[in-house]
C-alpha positions in Angstrom: 111.5 98.9 84.0 109.0 100.5 86.4 110.4 102.0 89.4 108.5 102.3 92.6 108.7 105.7 94.5 107.6 105.9 98.3 104.3 108.0 99.1 102.8 108.6 102.2 99.2 109.2 102.8 97.7 109.5 106.6 101.0 108.4 107.9 101.0 105.2 105.7 103.7 104.1 103.4 102.8 103.1 99.8 105.1 102.3 96.9 103.8 103.5 93.7 104.9 102.6 90.1 102.9 104.0 87.5 99.3 103.0 88.2 100.3 100.4 90.5 100.4 101.2 94.2 101.1 98.6 97.2 100.4 99.4 101.0 103.8 98.8 103.1 102.1 100.2 106.4 102.3 102.9 108.7 105.6 104.9 108.7 106.0 104.7 112.3 105.7 100.8 112.4 108.7 100.8 109.5 110.6 102.9 112.0 109.8 100.7 115.1 110.7 97.5 112.8 114.1 98.8 111.7 114.8 99.4 115.4 114.4 103.3 115.8 114.5 106.8 114.2 118.1 106.2 113.3 120.6 103.2 111.7 123.8 103.4 112.0 126.0 102.2 109.1 130.0 101.4 109.9 132.6 101.9 107.2 136.1 100.5 107.1 139.3 102.1 106.5 139.4 102.0 102.7 135.6 102.9 102.3 136.5 106.2 104.6 138.8 107.4 101.9 135.9 107.8 99.6 135.4 111.5 98.7 131.6 111.3 99.1 131.8 109.9 102.6 132.0 112.5 105.1 132.7 110.7 108.3 136.1 110.7 110.3 134.8 107.9 112.6 133.6 105.4 109.9 130.0 105.7 111.3 127.1 107.4 109.5 123.7 107.7 111.1 120.8 107.3 108.7 117.5 109.0 109.4 115.3 105.6 109.0 112.0 107.7 108.4 113.9 109.7 105.6 115.4 106.7 104.1 112.0 104.7 104.1 109.9 107.7 102.7 112.4 108.7 100.0 114.2 105.6 98.5 113.0 104.1 95.5 112.4 100.2 94.7 112.3 97.9 91.9 109.6 96.1 90.5 111.2 92.7 91.7 111.3 94.1 95.2 107.9 95.4 95.3 106.7 91.8 93.9 108.5 90.0 96.7 106.8 92.1 99.3 103.3 91.8 97.6 103.8 88.1 98.5 103.3 89.1 102.4 100.1 90.1 103.6 99.1 93.0 106.1 98.1 90.4 108.8 99.8 91.1 112.1 102.9 88.9 112.8 104.4 87.8 116.0 106.0 91.2 116.6 102.6 92.8 116.5 103.3 94.5 113.3 102.0 93.9 109.8 104.1 91.0 108.0 104.7 93.1 104.9 105.9 96.3 107.1 108.4 94.0 108.8 109.7 92.5 105.5 109.9 96.0 104.0 111.9 97.1 107.1 114.3 93.9 106.5 114.5 95.1 102.9 115.3 98.6 104.0 118.2 97.3 106.5 119.6 95.1 103.7 120.0 98.2 101.7 121.7 100.2 104.2 123.9 97.4 105.4 125.3 97.0 101.7 126.6 100.6 101.9 128.8 99.2 104.7 131.9 97.5 105.9 130.5 94.1 105.2 129.4 95.0 101.9 
């Protein structure tokens, strides 16, 4: 199964898997669509006891720019993104960029207390 890895070129984010490359949009637009440079994940009491989680307050701040430019994605996720075009949506950002941001938030949220 092909794994798509993010790459940036001239501040634009692409997902590349083998010879296939999909434009996602400007990295700054992804950050804006998520809501800012950081995203907060909250962990419940049980999750806080995991040895890999280093937070006493049950809150982890994620660098959105870093997550967007380092997390890999499945071929299925890229196929879903491909259905959206790069036309501007009602938020003034490309539709595919907003959908990618929503996908990123979903991934981050699955790590938290409501998972």
